[in-house]
N, C-alpha and C positions, 0 to 999 in steps of 0.2 A: 504494500500500500504506500501511498504518498507520505503518510506520517512516519512510517518505518524508514523510508528512504531519507527523510529529513533528520530523523534521529541518528541514523548511521553516519550521515555527514557530520553531524555535531560531535559524535563520539570519536570519529577518526580525525576531526578537525580538517576535513577535506571538502572542498567545494568544487563544483563544476562550472565551467565557462564555455562560451562559444563566441567565435569572432567571425564576422562577415568581412573578408579581406577587401571586397569592392567598396564598402562604405566605412569600414573602421568601427562599425557598431558592434556592441558586445551584449551578450546575455550572461548574467551571473546568477548562480543559485544563491539561496539565502545564506548559506555558509560562507561563500566568498564575501558577501557584504559584511558578515560578522568578523571575518579575518581582517578585512580592511577597516573595520570599526566605522562603517557607514550605515545609515538607515537603509533597511531593505527597500528596494525599489528606486533608489537614487539613480537618475539617468547616468549612464557611463558610456565611454567609448575607449578605444585603444589608447589614445593619448592620455586620458584621465587615469587609466589603469597603470600605465607605465610611469606616471609621475610620482608614484609612491616608492619606487625602487631607487636605491643609491645610484648616483650617476654612472659609476663603472659597471654596475649590474644592469642598469637600464640599457646601456649600449650592448652588452652581451645578450640580453633578452631580445632587444630589437633585432639583432643579427640572427638569432635563432628563429624568431617569428618570420623574418624575411626569407630565410632558407626554407622554412616549412611551407610558406606560400608559393615561392618561386620554384623550389626544387622538390617539393613533396616530402621533405625530411621531417620525421618526428623528432621530438627532443624530450629530455628528462634531466633537469638540473636544479641546483639549489641557488637561491638568490637572497641577498640581503635586502631588507624591506623595512620601511617605516610606515605604520598605519596612520589613519586620520587623526588619532589622538597623540601621535608622536612617539609611540612605543616601537622600539627596534625589534624586528622579528626576522626569522629566516623562513622562507617558503620553498618547498619543493614543487616545481611546476613541470607539468607534462603536457605535451600537445601532439595531436594527430591530425594531419590534413585529410580532409574529405573531398573526394573528386566526384564530379558528375559523370554521366555516361560517356562523354567524349574526352575525359581525362583532365578537365579544368578543375582546379582547386576552388571550391565554392565556399568552404568554411573550414575553420580549425575548431576542433573539439579538444578541451583540455580540463585538467584539474590543477588545483593548488592545495597543498597541505601545509599547515603550520607545523614546522619541524624545529621550532625555536629551542625547545628543551633538549632535544637530541643533538642539535647542532652546537649549542652552547656547551654541552657536556663533552662533545667531541673536540671542540676547540680548547677546552680546559685541559683535556688529556694531552693534546698536542703541546700546549704551553708547558705543562708539567714535564713532559718528555724533553722539551728543549731546555728547561731549567736543569733537569738531571744531566743532560749532556754537558751543559755549561759547568755544572758543579764537578762533574767527573774530570773535565779538562783542567779546571782550577786545582783539584786535588792532585792530579798527575803533575802539574807544574810545581806545586808545593813539594811533592815527594822528590821530584828531580832536584830542586834546590837544596832540600834537606840532605839528599844523598851526596850532592857535590860538597856541601859544607862538612859532612861527616868524613868524606874521603879526604878533603883538604886538611882537616884537622887530625887525620888518622885516628878517628874515634869509631867505636862500634856501639851497637845497641843490643839490649837484651830485655826480655820480659819474662816475669815469673808469675804463673797463674797459681795463686795460693790455694784455690779449691782443688785443683788437679795435681799440683806440685810440678807441673810441666814447665820447663824453661825453654824459651825460644830466643835465638840470637842470630844476628846477621853474620855474613862471611868475614867481615872485618874483626868482629869480637871473637869469632872462632879462631881466626889467625893469631890474634893476640894471646889466646889460651893454648896455642899450638895444636888446634884441632882442625879437621877438614870437614866441611859440610858435604853431605851426599846429595 
């Protein structure tokens, strides 16, 4: 039923849209309006819809739409977006060109899904990974400097684990004690 269809769109935070390439007019489902934070039924067109995307994303989306219309290429990509209330979001947008019986593309059918939570989590993981890589490089640099300082001063290091009674030492300390490390 129509009510179930609308409920599914809300749950998935996914709306449907349609574009007439000859006029630039669009049809949006209620969920697309909710994603954009616009009143349902607000008149829209392609230019209005694109205006909510970050400039670099707008250009990417415009190129994908042009390829879909001119070359019949479908697309599926994520875009940075700011809704009508100024809230930054991420949308996954997909489009499929529809051709008439003589092969002319008469419309694009598509969906947009609010993937902000997933995208932000993914970006946070990437940031943390970059921080870990940077920390690892810093630690390696510090270890190299420490090793140079110990070598220059002809010093060795050792560590005694009081719980296990195990003693660990580096090659310089072993040499000082007349031992060889295996």
